[in-house]
C-alpha positions, 0 to 999 in steps of 0.5 A: 748951486750957482745962479744962472748967468743973465738970460739971452733970449736969442736961440733960447726956448723957455719953459716956466712952471707957475706956482712957486716960480712965476707966482708965490704959492698960496694957501688955496689954489684959487687965491693966485690971481693975475698980476700986471707986472707978470703979465707985462713980463710974459708979453715981453718974453713971448715977443723976444723969444719969437714964441719959444715960451711955454708954461708947464704947470700942474694947474688946469689949462683954464686956470693957467689962462686965468692967472696969466691972462692968456698971454702964453699960447703954449701951455702944458697943464696937469703936469703934462696930461694936457698940452696946447700948441702955438696953433691952439690945438689941445692934446689931452689924455683921457681920464683913468677909469677909476679916477672918479673913485679916487675923487670920492675917497679923497672927498670923504677924507676931506670931510674930516677937516675944513682945511682940506681941499680937493681939486679936480683937474679932469685927468687928475685930482689933488688933495691940498692940506696946507691949511690942515697940516696935522692931516699931512701924514694921513693924507699922504698915506691915503693917496699912496693907498689909493694909487696902489689899489687903482693904478693911478700915479701919485705925485707928492708935492708941497703940501699936496698929494695928487693922483693922476692918470698915468701918461705924459710928464712935464719932461714929455711936454718939453720934448713934444714942444721941442719937436715943434717947428717953433722950438726946433733947434733952440736951447731949452731952459726949464725953471721950476721949484717942485719935485714934478719939475725934475722931469723938465730939468732932465729933459732940458739937459738931455736936449742941450739946455739946463734947468734952474731950481727955484727955492732951497737947495736939494738933490736935483737935475737942475744945474742952477738955482734962484732963491725964490719967485722974486729972483725969478722975476728979476732974472727974467726981466733982465733978459735981453 
């Protein structure tokens, strides 16, 4: 897959994933912290795009704001279940009625290994096993079992399984932002690394833009690829 051409901010709308795209993936979610270089970059992009910048992440809204020092007003969090517009208004899907049951079952499972981490996100819950790789198969099997029994949606990620309330995806968030006056008429560009970003790639392409995959090549809806976080930051810093 080719690298994207130099980014021209005029007429573009930029949608950025966070972990694995703007920040290296850490062993624990809380280990990702603010970074001055990234903060300055986001300030530059926000100004150069006249506000047509959104971060679309699996993290909670408060966590995105913590890591990015609240420099990006438009955020889709929890894979699209929470969305904040440029006016500050937050749209949030109510949690599935059986989510609490799923949380307890994951916590019971996590008690078997100190490297297993359960992250509650309001409308979803994630089980991280990057620090307990021997539990990966069992973790994946349990997540799919719970999803089948409760009606929750399971999302396979990079050393994480997430059970989420059925509802809007990252692609739905892109479409919602693009219908807002700030983004209307711009060319959407979605940059992300994970399987959950495929919805964003597809939405951007259908709206006349394109996706940029970050990391190793795979089957994808993205048209271009960058090898890692450092390459993404360099590409964004060179935007004009």
